[in-house]
C-alpha positions as CSV (number, residue, x, y, z in Angstrom):
1,X,152.5,136.2,93.0
2,X,153.6,136.6,89.3
3,X,151.2,138.3,86.9
4,X,150.2,136.6,84.0
5,X,151.8,137.9,80.9
6,X,150.8,137.2,76.7
7,X,153.9,137.6,74.3
8,X,153.3,140.2,71.7
9,X,153.1,137.4,68.9
10,X,150.5,135.2,71.5
11,X,148.0,138.1,71.4
12,X,148.6,138.9,67.3
13,X,147.5,135.1,67.0
14,X,144.3,135.3,69.3
15,X,143.2,138.3,67.9
16,X,143.9,136.9,64.6
17,X,142.0,133.6,65.6
18,X,139.3,135.6,66.9
19,X,138.3,137.6,64.0
20,X,138.9,135.0,61.9
21,X,136.1,132.7,63.3
22,X,133.4,136.2,63.3
23,X,134.6,136.3,59.1
24,X,133.5,132.7,58.5
25,X,129.6,133.2,60.1
26,X,127.4,132.8,57.3
27,X,124.1,134.7,58.7
28,X,125.1,138.2,57.1
29,X,122.4,139.9,59.7
30,X,124.7,138.4,62.7
31,X,128.0,139.2,61.0
32,X,127.1,142.5,60.3
33,X,126.3,143.1,64.0
34,X,129.3,141.7,65.3
35,X,131.7,143.6,62.9
36,X,129.8,146.5,64.2
37,X,130.3,145.5,67.4
38,X,134.2,144.9,67.3
39,X,134.5,148.4,65.3
40,X,133.2,150.0,68.6
41,X,134.4,147.7,71.6
42,X,136.9,145.3,69.7
43,X,140.3,146.9,71.5
44,X,138.5,146.8,74.7
45,X,138.0,143.4,74.0
46,X,141.1,142.2,72.9
47,X,142.9,144.0,76.0
48,X,140.3,142.9,79.0
49,X,141.3,140.5,81.2
50,X,139.1,137.4,81.9
51,X,139.2,137.7,85.9
52,X,140.3,140.3,88.3
53,X,142.7,137.8,90.3
54,X,145.4,135.7,90.0
55,X,144.0,132.9,91.8
56,X,141.2,132.5,88.6
57,X,141.7,132.6,85.2
58,X,143.6,134.3,82.6
59,X,144.2,137.4,84.5
60,X,145.7,139.3,81.9
61,X,145.7,141.9,79.3
62,X,144.1,139.6,76.2
63,X,142.9,137.2,78.9
64,X,139.3,137.2,77.8
65,X,139.7,136.9,74.0
66,X,142.2,133.7,74.5
67,X,139.8,132.4,77.2
68,X,136.9,132.8,74.6
69,X,138.4,130.7,71.6
70,X,139.5,128.1,74.1
71,X,135.8,127.9,74.8
72,X,135.1,127.6,71.2
73,X,138.0,124.9,70.5
74,X,136.0,122.8,73.5
75,X,132.3,123.3,72.3
76,X,133.6,122.2,69.2
77,X,135.3,119.2,70.2
78,X,132.2,118.2,72.7
79,X,129.4,118.8,70.0
80,X,131.4,116.3,67.6
81,X,130.8,113.9,70.3
82,X,127.3,114.6,71.7
83,X,125.7,117.2,69.3
84,X,127.1,116.9,65.7
85,X,124.2,119.0,64.6
86,X,124.5,121.9,66.3
87,X,124.9,124.8,63.7
88,X,129.0,126.0,63.8
89,X,127.5,129.8,63.8
90,X,125.8,129.4,67.3
91,X,128.8,127.6,68.6
92,X,131.3,130.8,67.7
93,X,128.6,133.1,68.4
94,X,127.9,132.1,72.2
95,X,131.9,130.5,72.4
96,X,132.9,133.9,71.4
97,X,130.7,136.4,73.1
98,X,129.2,134.6,76.4
99,X,131.4,136.6,78.5
100,X,131.2,139.8,76.4
101,X,130.0,141.5,79.3
102,X,133.3,141.4,81.1
103,X,134.2,144.3,78.3
104,X,131.7,146.6,79.6
105,X,129.2,149.0,78.5
106,X,129.8,150.8,75.2
107,X,131.2,154.1,77.4
108,X,132.9,152.1,80.5
109,X,135.2,149.3,81.0
110,X,133.8,146.2,83.3
111,X,137.8,145.6,84.5
112,X,139.7,148.9,85.6
113,X,143.3,148.6,87.0
114,X,143.7,148.1,90.6
115,X,144.3,150.7,92.6
116,X,144.8,149.1,95.7
117,X,148.5,148.1,96.4
118,X,147.7,146.4,98.9
119,X,144.8,144.5,97.1
120,X,147.2,143.7,94.5
121,X,150.3,142.4,96.7
122,X,148.3,140.5,99.0
123,X,145.4,139.2,97.2
124,X,146.2,139.2,93.8
125,X,143.8,141.5,92.7
126,X,145.4,143.0,89.7
127,X,142.0,144.5,88.4
128,X,138.5,145.9,89.9
129,X,135.2,146.4,89.0
130,X,134.8,149.5,87.6
131,X,132.2,151.8,90.2
132,X,130.9,153.7,87.2
133,X,129.7,150.9,85.6
134,X,126.1,150.3,86.3
135,X,125.5,146.9,88.4
136,X,124.0,143.8,85.5
137,X,125.0,140.2,85.7
138,X,127.9,139.1,83.4
139,X,125.3,137.3,81.0
140,X,122.6,139.7,81.1
141,X,125.4,142.4,80.3
142,X,126.7,140.2,77.5
143,X,123.0,140.0,76.2
144,X,122.4,143.7,76.1
145,X,125.4,144.5,74.3
146,X,124.6,141.9,71.3
147,X,121.4,143.5,71.4
148,X,122.6,146.9,71.2
149,X,124.5,146.3,68.1
150,X,121.5,144.3,66.6
151,X,122.9,141.1,67.1
152,X,120.1,138.3,66.7
153,X,119.8,135.4,68.4
154,X,118.0,132.4,68.5
155,X,116.2,131.3,71.6
156,X,118.6,128.7,72.2
157,X,121.5,131.0,71.9
158,X,120.3,133.4,74.1
159,X,119.9,130.5,76.7
160,X,123.1,129.0,76.2
161,X,124.5,132.6,77.3
162,X,122.4,133.7,79.7
163,X,122.8,130.3,81.9
164,X,126.3,129.8,80.8
165,X,127.6,129.7,84.5
166,X,125.2,126.6,85.0
167,X,124.0,125.9,88.7
168,X,127.0,127.8,90.3
169,X,124.3,130.9,89.6
170,X,121.5,130.6,91.7
171,X,119.0,132.4,89.4
172,X,119.7,129.3,87.0
173,X,117.9,126.8,89.2
174,X,114.9,127.3,87.5
175,X,116.9,126.0,83.9
176,X,117.9,122.6,85.6
177,X,117.1,119.9,83.2
178,X,115.9,122.3,80.5
179,X,119.1,124.1,79.5
180,X,119.1,122.0,76.2
181,X,122.6,120.8,74.6
182,X,124.1,124.2,73.5
183,X,123.4,125.5,77.0
184,X,125.4,122.2,78.9
185,X,127.7,121.9,76.2
186,X,128.7,125.7,76.5
187,X,128.6,125.4,80.3
188,X,131.2,122.3,80.2
189,X,133.6,124.1,77.4
190,X,133.7,127.0,79.7
191,X,134.7,125.3,83.0
192,X,136.9,122.9,81.1
193,X,138.5,126.0,79.3
194,X,138.9,127.8,83.5
195,X,140.4,124.9,84.9
196,X,142.8,124.7,81.8
197,X,144.0,128.5,82.2
198,X,144.1,128.4,86.2
199,X,146.4,125.2,86.1
200,X,148.7,126.7,83.0
201,X,148.8,130.2,85.7
202,X,149.7,128.2,88.9
203,X,152.9,126.2,86.9
204,X,154.6,129.4,86.1
205,X,154.5,130.4,89.8
């Protein structure tokens, strides 16, 4: 299986769009916190893949940021039809940072380069989980890192990030029918983005 790779121009465009959305946030406390986060973790965020395996989505350098931008675009479209009252700041925050946990902690990256040739060549695992990183669920780590940088979240934003994987995750079951519009639409925006990205990759094989 052939590895994915974005061009330099594509990566630069992704970074510019991502930073532009952060700059557009109106809440000054949120913006300051996110700017501090990006100063410390931005380089790793823009290098991080969205998944470890070629059979999944955006398994390449820059894949996480590009995925997050697609989620934001989907969320905007969905909200215009089903929840036009959603805050733009909220949509930017939950879309761009729902998978922040995939960057890792302040000290350690979440993904590291696959060292097992067989796993890479036969399973398509181009990345592996960092064994030095303490285990946390992806959404929980996203929220922890946001908190470490003083990024405030409303209860709806917190819940949307926490349950963005929807009912695919057993621990989200108690939130069934209690997700709220932001949580429901973030989940749909995320799943649609993953589907599009997987289809794009399959077409180049």
